[in-house]
C-alpha positions in Angstrom: 51.0 97.8 -45.1 50.0 94.4 -45.0 46.7 93.9 -45.9 44.8 91.1 -43.7 42.8 88.7 -45.5 38.7 89.5 -45.8 37.1 87.1 -43.4 33.8 88.4 -43.0 30.7 85.8 -43.5 27.9 87.6 -45.5 25.4 85.1 -44.5 26.3 85.6 -40.9 26.2 89.3 -41.1 22.9 89.4 -42.9 21.5 86.9 -40.1 22.7 89.4 -37.4 21.9 92.6 -38.7 18.4 91.8 -40.4 17.2 89.3 -37.6 16.2 86.4 -39.7 17.3 82.8 -39.4 20.3 82.0 -42.0 18.4 79.6 -44.3 16.2 82.9 -45.0 19.4 85.1 -45.5 20.8 82.2 -47.8 18.0 82.4 -49.7 17.6 85.8 -49.9 21.3 86.2 -50.8 20.8 83.4 -53.6 17.7 85.4 -55.2 19.6 88.6 -55.2 22.6 87.3 -57.0 20.6 85.4 -59.4 19.0 89.1 -60.5 22.6 90.1 -60.8 23.6 87.2 -62.9 20.8 87.5 -65.3 21.2 91.1 -65.8 25.1 91.3 -66.2 24.2 92.4 -69.8 21.3 94.5 -69.3 22.4 97.7 -70.7 19.2 99.3 -69.0 20.7 98.6 -65.6 24.1 100.4 -66.4 22.9 103.6 -64.6 22.1 101.9 -61.2 25.2 100.1 -60.5 27.0 103.1 -59.4 24.6 103.8 -56.5 24.4 101.8 -53.4 21.5 99.0 -53.7 19.6 100.9 -51.1 19.1 103.8 -53.4 17.9 101.8 -56.4 14.1 101.9 -55.1 14.1 105.8 -55.0 15.8 106.5 -58.1 14.1 104.0 -60.4 11.1 102.3 -58.6 9.7 101.1 -61.9 12.7 100.1 -63.5 12.7 96.6 -64.4 16.0 95.4 -62.7 14.5 97.2 -59.3 11.2 95.5 -59.4 12.7 92.0 -60.1 15.3 92.5 -57.1 12.2 93.8 -54.8 9.7 90.9 -55.9 12.4 88.1 -55.5 13.4 89.5 -52.2 9.7 90.0 -51.0 9.3 86.5 -51.9 11.4 85.2 -48.6 8.9 87.2 -46.6 10.8 90.0 -45.9 9.3 93.6 -45.1 10.8 96.8 -46.9 12.7 97.6 -43.8 14.5 94.2 -43.5 15.2 94.4 -47.6 16.8 97.9 -47.3 19.1 96.5 -44.5 19.8 93.4 -46.5 20.4 95.5 -49.4 22.7 97.9 -47.2 24.7 94.7 -46.0 25.2 93.1 -49.3 26.4 96.3 -51.0 29.0 96.9 -48.1 30.3 93.6 -48.3 30.6 93.7 -51.9 32.0 97.0 -52.1 34.6 96.2 -49.6 35.7 92.9 -50.5 35.8 93.3 -54.5 36.2 97.3 -54.5 34.0 100.2 -54.9 33.2 99.5 -58.8 32.6 95.9 -58.0 28.9 95.8 -59.8 30.5 96.8 -63.0 32.9 93.8 -62.7 30.0 91.7 -60.9 31.2 88.6 -63.7 34.8 88.7 -62.2 33.7 87.6 -58.8 29.8 86.9 -58.7 30.4 82.8 -59.1 33.2 82.8 -56.7 30.9 84.6 -54.0 28.0 82.0 -54.8 30.3 79.0 -54.6 31.6 80.4 -51.0 28.0 79.9 -49.9 27.0 76.9 -51.8 24.4 78.9 -53.9 23.3 77.9 -57.5 23.5 80.7 -60.1 22.9 80.8 -63.9 25.9 79.9 -65.8 27.8 82.7 -67.2 29.3 82.6 -70.8 32.6 84.4 -71.9 30.6 86.2 -74.5 31.5 90.3 -73.9 28.8 93.0 -74.0 29.4 95.6 -76.8 31.3 98.5 -75.1 31.5 96.8 -71.9 33.5 93.6 -71.9 31.3 92.0 -69.4 30.0 88.5 -69.6 26.2 87.5 -70.5 24.2 85.3 -68.5 22.9 82.1 -70.3 
């Protein structure tokens, strides 16, 4: 079996499925990826990565990562339903492109994804997190 290259444009998908203009979806994606980059070494978020992004709000509404994610995404002017849709699209895209356990290895692909859409993210150092081997956000 020959695997075809993954050609989906995440910003276009967000624009089409959320129904907001591309600049707003680029800002939403940038804000979301910034939260992920900042939380790469946050041990308290470990339990969330295994679940779809849309489940985080129900599983741990008071968790700092969940609150930060929702606060940042609301900051672009989206309502709750639009945020759920955006998170579903992002989660689906990331898991199909980078594998089902992609969120555990976000340091391996996060900056490539951001670079594909010209999004600025915090720098990530090569220092591993104890027991995880993941990089830390600087």
